[in-house]
Every structure is written in structure tokens, then in C-alpha cells.
N, C-alpha and C positions, 0 to 999 in steps of 0.2 A: 909515646904519645904520635909523635910522629910518624911512625912505621904504621900505627892503625889509621893515620889522616892518611897516609897512602894508599892503604890498601882500598878504605872509602872512597878515595877520587877517582879511582880505575873505575871503580862500579857505576860513577856519575862523572864521564870524561866530558860530555855535552853540556856540563853545567857549572857555574860557579857554586862553589860549597862552603857553606855558611857551618863553620865546624865552634861547636859550642864549647867553650874556655872561661870557666866563671862567669862572672858578669857581662864576657862579651862574645861576640860570634867572629872567630878570627878566619881569613881568608891567608893562603900563603902560594909562595912560586905565581906562576902566570896568572893565575885566578886572582891573587893579590897588585900584580901589576894592573890587571884589566880593571878590577873593581876601583884602585886608587885613582885611575884616570878619569873614569864613566862618574864614580861618586863624589870626586876631588876631595881624596881621603889622605893622610899624610902617611909615605911607604916608610915602614921599617924593615927592620930583619930581625933572626930569630937562630941562635946556634941549633944545628939539625945534626949534628953529627958529621956534616959535609966540612970541606975545606974553607967554603964561605956560605954566608949567614943565609937563609933562606929568605926572601922577598916576603913580607908580613903586613897586613893591614888589618883592623876589626873595627869593630859600630858596638854601642850597649846593645845589650839583649832587649832592652824595654823599650827601642826604638828602633828596633830591626825593620818593622813595618815598613816603615819610610822608604828606610835606602833598599829594602825588597823591592817595594812597588816602582822605583825609579829604574832600577836594573831590569826590572819585566817590562816597563813600558818602555824600555830600549830595543824589546826583544832576545832578553836574555832568560835561559833557563836557571832557577834558583834551589840549592838542595841543602834542607835545614838541617844539619846534623848535631840532636839534641840529646844532652844526657838523660839516660832514661833510668836512672837508679838515683838514689840517695847516694851523695859524695860522704856522707859520715857514715855509712852501710859499707859503702866501697871496699876490697879490698884489690889493694893494687890501682890500676886506672879505672876510671870512672867508664863504664860502660856508656858507649854512644850506639846512636842507629839515626838515620835518614829517617825522619817523621814524615814529610813531606816533599813533593817535589812543586814549585811554583813556575807556572807556564803563564805567556798572555794569554791564554784560553783557560786555563784552571783558576785564575786568583779571584778569590770571593772577598777579598779586602773592600769596603764599601767605601773607605777613602779613596782606592784606586780606581772606582766605576763610575760609568755616567749612571744616575738612577735611574734616568730617564729612557736609556737604552740596554739591549740584553748584549752581553758579552761572550758570544759563541765561541766553540773550536768545531771545526770542520772535519768529516774524514772521509777523504775520495778514494775510491778505488775504478779502475778501470779492466772491463772485461768482456771483450768479443763483441764492442761496439755499444757497448752500455756502463753507463757513469753511475756509480755508486755513493748515493751522497746521504751521511746523517752529520746532523749540527744540534751540538747539545751546549747549553749555557747551565752550567754547572752551581751557577750561584742562584740559580732560581729554577733548577729542575725540569726546564722546558727544553725536551728531546725529539725531534723530528726526523724521518728519513723519507727518501723516496728515489726516482731513478728517472733518467733522462737520457736521450740516443743523440745528442748531437754535443759538439764544443759550446757552439751558442747558448744553448740551452742549459749549459751547466756553468757559464757565464752569470748568465740570468741569477739562478740560484748563488752563485756566490756574491753577486751585487744586493741579495735580496736581505742575505743573511751579516755579509759584511764581518767576518769570522775575524775573531784578533789571532788565530792558530790554525795552520792547516797540517792535519797528518795523510799521509798518500801512500800509495804503495808503487813500487819501481815501474809497474807495466801503465800507469797514468800517463809517461812518456811516449807511449806504443800509440795514442792516440792523436798526437801531433799537437797538441794546446805544451807553449811555456809558462808551465804553472809557476816558473820563478819570476817573470814577467809579469803576471797577474796579482802573485803575492805584493810584489813590488807597489802596485798601483793602489793594492786595496791597503799595503802597509802593514800587512801581516805576518808573521813567522811559520817557519816551513820545517816540518820535521820528515823525513822519507824514513819509514819503518819496513823492519824486515818481512822478508815476505811471511814468514812464521805467523805473522799477526794477523794475517789474512786466510788463513787456512778455514774451508767452508765447514769443515766438521768443528773444528775449535770455536769458531765464532757462534754457531748454532749452537752450543754445546753451552757458552757463556750468554748469550739472551735467555735460554730455555732455564736456567739459573738461577740469574739474578731475577727477573720476574716471577719465579718459582711458578712456571706454566709447564703444560705437557706437550704442546706443539707451538709452531709458530701460525697455524690457521688461527689459535685462538689468541694471538695478538693481535691476528690480521696482517700477519709479513709473509703468509705463504706464497704472495705475487711478486714479491721483492726479494728476488734470488740475494742480486747483485747488493740492493742497498742494505739486504740483513747484515752480510758478510762487513760492510762499511760499517755498521752501526757495532756489532761484534767486536770488530777491532779498537773502536771508540772505547768501548766499556772496557777493553783489556788495560790499552794504554791508559784511560782516565786511573784506572785499580792501581795501576803499577805506579803511575805518580803521585796519587792522593791517599797513597798507603790506608786506604778507606774501602770499605764497602758499599759506599754510595747508596747507602738506603734510603736518600731524599729523591734518588731516581725512579719513581715508582710505577712512570708513565711512559710509552712509547706511541709518539702518533706520524704513523705511514700518511701520505698524501700524494696526489696525484695531480695533475694540471686541468681536471675536472672540476675542482670544486672553486677556484678561486681564479680572478682574472689574471693572466699573465702581463706582467711588465717587465721589458726589457731594461738594461742599465742605460741606455739614450733616451730613454723615456721616462725614469727615475730624475735623471739629471736635467733633462730638458723641461719636467712637469716641475722640476724645485718640489717633489713631495716633502723630503724631510729635512731637506739643507740648500743652501741657494748654491747656483752653480760659480759664481764669482768666489763669494767667500766663504763659502762650505760651515754657511752660519744656520742656526734654525730660524732667527729673525729671517722674514721675508719669505719663507714657505709655508705650506699648505700645514702641514702640521702646528708651525707657532700660532696660525690663524683658530684652529679648531682645539688645540690644548688648553682646558681650563681645568683639568684635571686636579684633583687634590693627594695622590698618592702616588708612589713612584710606580705601585703597581699598573695604574690606572695609565700613567703614562705612556710605558711600554707597551700596554696592550692598546693603546689607541694608535698608536705608531705602527704598530702590527695590521691595525684594522685598514690603513691609509696603505700600508706594501702589499696587502691580501685583498683587494676587494672582492667581493660576493659575486658568484654567479648563478646563485639558487634565489629567483623572485620570492618563492617562501621566506627564504631565511632574510632577506632584504627588509620585507615587511615587517617582520618580528622584530628588526630595531627599530624602523620606522614608528610602529603601534607603540612601542616603549616610549619614542621621543614624544610622540604625542600624548599621551596620556600623564608626562610627566610634566610637561609644560600646562597640561591642566590644573597640576596642582603645586604651583609654585610653591605655598608654603613648605609642605613634605620637601618638596626637593630641595629647599635651601637646608633645611632641618638635616637630611640626607649629608648635603655638602659639607655640613659644621661636622657630623659624626665622621665623616669622610678623614677629617683635616688631622683627627688625632690618632690614625691610623697609620703606623710606619711600616716599613716593607715587610709583610710578612714574609712574602717567599724566600727572600734573602737572608730574615732572619733566623726561619727556621732549617735553610741551609747551615749557617753558623753552628745551630744547635746540634744537628746530625753531625756536626764535624767536629763537635767537642771542642769548639772555639770561641763560642757566646759568654760572655762574664756576667756577673750580676745585674748589671745595669741594661744588658741586651733582654735579661727577663721581666723586667719591668717595662721596659717598652714593649714586650711582646704583651704582656698583660694589659696593660693600656689599651693595646691596640684591640683584642679580642675583647674587650668591656665594652666596645663599641658594638661587637656582631648582635647581641640584644637586641638594642632600641635598634639597627636597623631593618632588622626582623620584623621588629614590629610595625616599622612603618610601610614595610614592602607587602604586607599583609592585607593592607588597605587600597593596594595596586591590581589590576585582573588581567592585563595581558600577559601573552604568553610567555615574554623574555622573562619577565619580573617572577613572575610564579614559579620559573624554570630558576631563575636566580638563586631565589629565596628558598627552595628547596637544596640547590648546594651549601648554602650557608651554614655551617655548624655553629651556634652558637659560644661551643668549646666551655662551658660553664665550668665542666671538672676540672679542665685546666689552669682557668682563671683563680677557683678556688683553691689550688693548690697553691701557684703561686702565693697568692697573697695571705693564704696560711704561714707562708715557711719564709720567704722573702723580704727582709726590711724595705721598705718603701724608698728610701734614698741610700741604697747600699754604694761602696767603694767600686771602682771598675775592676779592681784585683779578686780574683777569688780565693786566695789565699790567704788574705791578710785578715782575715776574719770579719766582724762585724755585717754579717752577710743574712744569718739565719734568725727569725724574731725567737725570744725566750720564750713565749706562748707557744711557740711550736712543737718542743723537745725540753723534758725536764733538766735530762741533763747538760744541755746549751745555758739554761736558766740556772744552774748550780754554779755552774762555770763562770759566767757571766758576773754573777752574783760574787763570785769570790774575788773573781778581777776588780771589779768596783771596790769591793769592800778592801781588797791592797790598798788601794791608793787611799784608804781612811787611816787602814795600817799605819802606813808610810806618814802621813801627817802627823798622826799621833806621837811615832816615834821622834819626828823631828822636834818637835814640842819638849817632849819629854829631855831629850837632849841637850837643847839649847836652856832649859831650866837646871840640867846638873851642871853643865861646862860654862853658863853662862857666855857662850859664843851666839851673839843677839841675829848676825846675818849667815846662821848655819842653814844650809839647805842640799836639800836629796835631789840626784838628778841621775839620769840613764845613759847609757849607749851603749850598742851592741857589741862593742868589743870589750869593755869595763863591767856592763852590768851596772846595778845599782850601785849609788857611792855619796861618800857625804864631803862636801867641799866646803873646804875653809880658807878663808882669803889669810894672806901673810900677815897681815894687821891682828889677828887672833890667834896665830900659829903657836906661839908661847901658853895657851890656855888648851890644847889638845890636851886629853886624859891618857893614862899610858894602856887603856885596851881598846884605843883608836890604832887598827892597824893599816899601814901606809900603802896605797894602791898605785899611786902615779901623782909626779912632782912637777908642776906648770909656772910658769914665772912667776904669775901675780897669787896663786895660791895650790894647796895641797888636797889630794883626794884620798879618803879614808873609807874601812869597812871595819863594821865590826861584827862579833858572833851573831846577835840577834839579827844586824840586817841582812845578813848572808840567807838567814832562817827563812826572812821574810821574802827576799829573792827567789829563795827556792819555791817556795808555796806560789808566790805570783806568777813569776812565768814558769812554772812548770802548769798553773791553770791556764794561763794565757796561749801557750802553745796544745797543749790538750783542745781548747777551745777552737784555735784554728783548726786544728786537724778535723775535728768533729764535724766545722760548720763547714768543711769544706765536703766531706763526704754525702753532708745533706744535698750541699750544693748540686752535686755529681747526680746523685738522685732523682731529684726534681726535673735538673734537666735532661736526662736517659729517660725519664718517662714522659716528658714532653716529646723527645725525638720517636719514641714508640710510636706517638700518634699522626706522625708526618703525613699521612694520606687525607686523613680530615682535615687537618690542617691546609694543605696544598688546595685540595678543593675548592675550600672556602674562600682562599687567598686568590684564586682564578675567578671565582664570584666575584669578588669585590673590585677585582681590576676591571672587569666587562660593566661590573654596575657603574664604575667611576668614570668611564669610558664613553659609556651611554650618557650619562648625565652632563659630561662637556660639551658633546656633542648638541645635547637638548640645548644647553645656555647659551652656547653660539649661535645656535640658531633661530631661539627666541631675542636675544640680542643685535643679531644682524639682518633680522626680517628674512631670515629664509622662510621657503617654503616647503610642503611636503611634494615630492613629484609621485606622479603616478607612474607604475613601475610596468612593463610588458615584453613581453616574448617575438613582439609582430617586427621588433628592428628598427620602429619608429623614433626618432629623436625631434622632439619638435618644445623648443625653448622661445621663451615668450620673456621680454627685456632680462638677458642674462646678463650677470655680472661677474667680474673676475674677483674670487673672494680674496685675494691677495694684496693686487693691486688697491681696491676701494679699501681696504684698511690701512694700505702706506700713504693714503692720500684724502683728502674729505669724500667722506662717502657719498655725499649731496653733489659732488661735482663729476663722477662716474657715470659714462653715459652707458646705459646699457643698450643692448642687440638682442634678435631672434636668431633663431636657427630652424630647419626644417630639414632634415635627411630622411629618407625611406631606403627601402632595398626596392624600389622600383622606377618612379621616375624621379625621383630629386635623390640619385646616389653620390653625385659630385659636385662638388661647391668651387667653382674657380674664383678665387677673390685676388682683382689686381687694384692697383692704387699704390698712393706714393711711401717714402719711407716715414718714419714715425708716423704715419698714419693709424697705427693700432691693430694692423693686421694678426700679428703675432701674438700680441694679447687677447685680441679677439678667439684665435685657434686655440691657445692654450686654456682658457676662461671656458670653453665648450668641454674640452678632455678633462679640466678639473670637475666641471658640474656633473659628468656621465660617472666619473670616478666617484664623486660624493655621495651619488645618488645608489652606489653599487656599494659603498660602506653601511649604506643605512641611514646616512645624514641626509638631512632637509640641504636645499640648495639655493644660493643667491638667483634668483629668478621671479619675476612676476607668476608665472606659473610653468611647469616643466612634465611633458611624458617621455620619460627614457625608456629606450629598447635596449635591454642587457647586451653588454659588448662581451667578446671571449678575450681581446687584447685591445690595449691600446697602445697603436706604434706612432712616434714621433719623428720627423728630421728635421729639426729646429737649431739650426746654425751648427758652425762645425768650424774646427782648428786644427792646426796641424799637430800628429802623431810623432814627434819628433824622433821619438824612442824605438818606435819600429819605423821610420825612414818612410813615412806617409805622408803626403801632402791634404791640404783640407779639400780638396776635388777627390782623393781616394778614401780619406775617411766618410764624406758624404755618398759616394757611390758603394760603399762598405754597407751603412746604416740604410741606402735604398735597395741593394740586393737582399740585405736580412728581411725587410719590408715584404717586396714583392715576394720571396720564399713562403715566408709565414703565416702572411696574412691569411682570413676569410672572409666570407660574406659577412660575416659576424663582429668582425672588426673594425674599428674606427681609425683613421689614418689622418695625420695632422702633415701634413708634408709644405716645406714654406722653402720656396725661391731653389727647387730643383735643378740643377745643371748652372749653375750661375758661378761656378768655381773653373769653368773652362772658355772657349770661345763662344762668343753668339751663337754662331749657327750649329756648333756642337749642343750647347745648351738647350735650346731652344728644342731639336730634333729628339735629345734625351727627355726632357720635361713633357716634350708630346707624347712620345712613345709611351712614357710611365702611364699618362692618364688613359691613352686608350688600352694597355695590357690591365690596369685597374678595373675599366670600364667592361672590358671585353673577359678577363680571365680570372679576378677575384670579385666583382660587386658588392666591394665593402665600401661604408659609407667614410667618404672622404673631402676634405677641407684643403684645398690646393692654392697656396699664396704664390703668385708669381709675379713679375717684371716684365717677363714674356706677354706683351699683349695678343700677340697673334693667338694665343691659345683659346681666346676666347670666343674664335673661329668655331671652337669644338660644339658649341651649344648649338642644338639643333642637327648637327651632324654624327655625335654619340647619345643614346639613347642614356637617361639620366642626368646628363652634364647640363647645369645652368650656369649665370654668371652673376656674379656680386662685385662689389668697391666698396672703397670709403666714399662718403662723400667728405668734397673738398671744395671751399669758397675760395676766389679767385679775388684778391684786391689788387690789382696793377700788378707789379711784379713779387708781391709774396701772396702765401697762401694761409689759410686758417683748416687745421685741422678738425673736420665735426665727429670724429669718430663712432660715424654712424655709416652701417651695412645695410645698403641698398642694392636693388634688382640693376643689373647691367655691368657693364666691363668699363674701367677706364680709359679713355681714348691716351693719355700720357702717364710717365712717372714722375711729373715735378722734381726731376732730380736736380735741377738747376737752382730750383725754389729752395730745396731743403739745405742746398749746400750755402744758399744766402743766409738760411738762418741760424747755421754752424757758425759764421763770419769767416767763409775763403774772400780774398781780398778781390775788389771789384773787376780789376784788369783780367782774374783769371774766369771769374763769370761772364764776363765779355765775350772772351775768347772762347769758351765753352758755346754760348748762344750762338755763334756762328758755325762751330762746327758741328751742331747738332743738326742745325737748318741743314747742311750739306749732306748729314748722313741720311737727313728723312727724306733727301729727293731719290735715294738709292732704299727707299722702305723695300721691308722683304715681307711686306704682309700681302702683295699681291701675288707671289708663290704660295704664301701661307693659303691664301684662299683656293689656290688650285689643287694644293695638296690636300685638304680639306674637300672638296669636289671631289675629285677622284674617289679618295677612301670612302665617302659617302657613296659613289656609283658604285663601289665593288660590293662595299655591306649589300646595297639593298638587290644587286645582282645573285650575290649568295642567300640574300633571306627569302627569294622567292617562293613560295612555300608548292609544295610539291615539284620543283627544279632541280637542277645542280647545275653548275657552271663546267660547262665543259672546257677541253685544251683550246679549242677554237674561241670561245669565247675570252678565256683566258688569255688567248695572243690580241686579239683587238683590244683589251685591256691595256696590254702593254703599247701596242703600236700608238695608242690613244695618249699615253702618259708620254711618249716619247715624243711627240709632236711638238714645234715649237710654232704657236699658232702665229706670232706676231712676226716671221717669218715667211710665211705661203699666201699667195695670191688668191684672192676672191675666186677665180676658179681652180685653181690646185685645190682649194677647201672643198669645193663643190664636187669634184673628182673624189675626192679621199670617201667624200660622204657618201657617194653613189656605191663606191666598191664596199666597204661597208654596211652596208644596207644590204646589199645583194648576197655577202658570205653570211650575215645574221638570218638573211632568209632561206640560204640553202636547208 
């Protein structure tokens, strides 16, 4: 047996091997040492022919899933080596095979998974500057692939899917990305596969064979040569580990960055879309506000909506129209929600069914769920919008499967599929006959006991059963002298004796034979029902996805109605016009009546950049994030928290809000900030929305101001993106009137002596001070510190750099005006004069010198 174990272990060296021995899964050698430490199991030893005993530990087979989940959650792979023949029929050693390898990205146990989130395994390949990315959730059969051309975009995809496991090829290191570092940040496991997995011909053949297609073009993959390779390698890996044909993976979805808004990792974090920055909790995120779904499928779909806002105006309006119509029929909406409450996770149930791991209660849950599809379709027939009609057409009521399960499976079956009491007697005559024999057998035993009591006079005679001795008659010691000669002793106990008779033995053979036969035939019928359902996986998955979308739409509708959101007007003109906008999360965390609403107007012409000044704690960051969230909500098709809103579709939302040291890579706060700014300036377009908060604050005042100033100019001149730019550098307010599209705004503040009140209202104009000392006073700094700070700030204000910034703005304006004169170009001579003007220190020349310089410039320009 140990020789067979070692042969199997050699094939699965990177796994902890669960080796089935009787009623236990045993682990040996290094596996036993590691598992005993992680699972807190007692480490024992087993003689195996060596000088020392082999380290050994084990877990009961009926509770193995719990231990497997704990190991997988820690990043281990577990190979399950099962007995594949009946021990009663085996000659010599019972044959064993690895039936499945459970990894972090392939675990389908619902107890181990977050029902509201997908569990992705991702395949990465790098080839000639292109990254191929394939992502699959085995538990739900979602399968996506794409290609990107930069490490930054790759990281964005990694954060979009947040995989539990990554497989990759060796050449990925050639791209320069430290995949190990990324995996640590995402807390996912890594497996480098041999290059043979990524062979172009092999992966193409695997995809075509699996999807029964004649060409990649038919699958929409013809333009994804590298992405196709990553998807094919993932299929090969999954089939090797799952020991299954993966028949539930019926669709593969290629996508590009042209369908969804791109949201990088910084923006996901800063806007707290699905979890909070500080605690990594759902509460306090946008998902927390919008998620009123009734099904696990709907919760995952809503999360996908938030992570992938739409770019198509038509698709956005389809969702808006559905929300509008269903909120106009509140009784039908609530009835639909009631039906959805009874729908289990069809996507993960059908995966268990196709894996042949579903138990009888899973089939009852499946029956209950599909029983809701017909009434849901009936209600949807009363709606007229395009999206609900589309969903209704995609929902199959699956009546044939409901009828099959209802006819075959007992309404309240046991969990085990092998212990009987699964199939209804009315489903099959043989089942009915055998069950009758089983029931009658109990009566036969009762009659036998009564007869023996009368014959022997033993009043407390009982018939009992256990798996070791079968049926037996138990006589207490007080009646032992009355036992007749035809009773044959089976076992002696302290207080009783156990016997059997020839008649009891005959009954035992009849009863147990019927029970064994019944259990066997019930199990076969159960497998037939399960396989019949599995054969309809495509119909079920399409219906499940439609239910998920319906649930997500209704959730957004419920939240929109409850929180008094409005339907935004969607446009492609680039105009964002929000009246009385509110932060969707903050207003739920406080009393909604206390939230101060604000307006925002941005376009692609004269209102491109809003420079926002004002004190800390006044609400600048909240205001800017609320604008970003309103835009994002509009583009997922949801209503938005505002009095009215016109939203121009944006291709990306970039945020630079707060930063911290990244000690793992040796980057300071300022370096992290500059990296984020660099990403924005390199990738933003005039269709993007930029949220920039306190650019340049991580360095000296002059350096910081210079960088912030240059960033605003670059956005204005070279990008043209709609931008909200919060800053404490009041000198930047000088850019209004100097740069086209730049306007100043500030947070209104009321001063009460040395105290201030934040009015939380955005008004036109720039703030004249930061009120830093007043905010410090609110925080409780000692009075002697505050007093000294006032003295210092007064001294520093005497050397205000505002005058310098005024000159810079004037000079920049002069250059731009000279360059923009229609029909002219700036000559080297003109540039020379401008350069000299810049270098003049007008505070150190006399009036006569100034006149002479001006006369000289006049003559040179006139030449």
C-alpha cells in the first residue's frame, strides 16, 4: 500500500495528498507534518518497511471538505485519492486514483466561497509585448479572455478579477512585471506551468474541441491570438486538475476595452466601489448601498455592473428604462422579489450537478428554484421595455426538469445519496416493492419478538441491530436462565446476552437483502436524474444569468426609489451637469437630511477644469468623489443621487486621492503619488474624468506648487479631460482667466472668531486661506502650539509667493497669446525677447533703464 502511495505522490508532488484508507483520508511523510501543523491534527506514525515509522495524520472522510477548505484557503493544493472499486470485490489492494485536485481557484464547495463574489482562476501569458489574459470562475462557469499591451493594464485586469489563483508561463518574467509581488498583494496562489501548456497548436485544438467549434472565428476569438493561448492553457490545466470534461463551461466571452469603462486599481480603491479602503469591508462601499439583491447570482451580477460600467449610451438607457418601468409597477416588483427570495444559486448548483457532487438535497433546492421561473416569466410578460423582454426570452421555465425531480426525488431526502430514502415509491415499481419489503420486515420482526415472548416468558425481550452483528435478540442477565436451547449465542455483554435463531437469520437475509438492493437501485435512479439535469446545462445557465441580471436591476430600482434618486440624461457630448448632487454612501452613513447637496458643471470647452480650494475637513474630497460616483452610477444604468443630472459618458475615471508609503517596494508617499499622476497623464483622454486631490503635497512647497501648476497646464493643453482639482496651493487660482476652461471654486466657510464652521457648499471663487490653524484647533492641539503657529504663519505670509505666481501666470499668458495669434508664428527673435522679459527683475531697475529696455524691444519687434 505504501508503495502505491509513493507512486501517486510522485505524480502530485506540489499537492498535499489525501489518501483514502477505509473511513479516513490519511497523509504521510512531509504532507503529514505540514497538514498536522496547519490543521492542528495529532501526528502519529505508521510502519512502512523503513527503519523509522512514517509520519502520519488523517481526517474522517465524511468531514474532509472542512479540512480541504482550510488548506486551500491557505494556498495549498489538495489531491484527493479515492477508492475507485468496491473493497468487497477487490482482489488484493483496493484500486485508488486521484479523482480531483482542489486548488484556490478551482474550489467549488459553497461553504468555502463568498456567495456574493466570483472565485476566479486566471491564466497569464506574455508574448512579444502582448499579455494574454483568461479568467474563469469554475463554480459559475463564467469564462472571459482579453489582451492588453502594458503592465499597467495587466494590473488593472488583475484587480478587476481579483483571482484566487494565477497560472502563467515563464516568459511572463520577460515583461518586467514582478508577478510574485502582485500575487502577494492580491493574496492569490501562483503556479508556473511548463511551456508545453502554452503551445499555440495545442491550445487552439483544445478550445475548438471543447466548444465543438470548427474555427476560432466562430467563437469570436480570431483577433485574440495571445488571449486564445492563455484560455486554451487554462482549459488544459482545469481538465487535468478537475479530472472532468468541464461540460458546464459552455461559453467563452472575449472582450476589449471598448465596451466597458476602464477603472484602474487606484480608482477602485479610492472610490471604495466594493470595499472600504481602511477595513476592506463591504459596509461603507458603493456596493453596500446598491446591493438589495435576493439571490447570490444577483449579488455577483451587481458587483460586476459596478466594476464594469458601460460605454454604450443605448445599453445604459436599456437599464434605465427597466428601472423606470418596474418602479412604476411596485406591486409586481415586490412580487418578483418574493419569487427571487426562493431561488438558490443556480449557477453553482448546476456546476455541482455536472461535477456529479450534488446530493439529493441539492436537487430539491434546484427544483424549488426552477419552480419560481414560470411565475417570474408570467410577471415579466406584463412589462414592455427592451431589457425585460430580452430577459424573459432568455428564461426557460425548465418545466421538464421540475417535473422529473418532483416525480423522482422525495421532498425531504437525506444528504447522502447512498443511504436510501431518496426515490419516491411512485416513481418505480421495483423501488415500491423493495420499500414494501423493508417496511414489512419491521412488522415481521415485531411479530417474531411477540411470539418469542409468549414461548419463553422473557417479558423484556428485544430485537436490535448493528452493522457488525446484524439483527439479534437481547436478553438481560435476570432472564438468562429462561433462554431456550434453540437460541444461539452471538455476544456476551456485562448485563445481557445477545442471541439469534434460525428464523431471525432468515428474516435478516430477507430484510437486509431488500434494503441493500433498494439502496443500490435508488442510487442508480438518483444518478440518472442528476445526469439528465446535467445534460441541460446550457439552458440552465442562460436562465440563471437572466435571473441574475433581473435581480441586479430590481436591486438598483429598489435603492433608487428608496433613496430618492433620479434618472440622469445620458449624452455623448461630454457635458456633466449635476444639480444638488449627493454622495451615495456618505448620506447613508449619516442622517440623509443633514447632507449638503452640491452642483457640478463640466464640459469639453469653457468648463474643463475646476480648481477647488478650501480648508481640510471642509468636504473637498467628498465632493469630488461624489461626482465620480454619480458618473459611474449613471454608466451602470442606475439612477443617481441628485436633483437633476446630465451625464456625458466618460471612457475612464482616474482618481489621485490620498496616498501612503509602499514600503514593500521602497516607495515614499510622494513617489506613490507621482506614479499615480504619471499613470493618469499617460493614459487619460479628453473623454476621461480626472479626480486630483492635493497634487504635490508630498514635497517642498515650491516643488509641490510647480508640479501641481504644470499638471494643470498639461491637462488643459494636452489632454482636455474634465478635471476636478483640489488643492491648498491658492496660487493656482491665478490660472483662472489665464488657461482656457479653468474655473475656481471653494468650500464655503463661516468664521466665528478663532473658530470656523464648515458649510459644505461649493461656491464660485477661490479660497484666500486654508484655515489650517483653525482645523488644528478643532482637533485639540495645545493652545501654546496654536499660538506659536499663528506667529510663524504671519511671518511666512510676509514672503508670500503669490506675487511670483502672478508673474508666472502673466508670462505664460503672454506666450500663449503670442503663439495663438491666427496666421502668425513665433520667430526665434520673438522668443528671444520673451526670454529676456522673463529674466528681468523689475524690482531692481530704474525708471530710465526700464524706458531704454522698452524702447529697444519696440525697435527690435518693429524690424
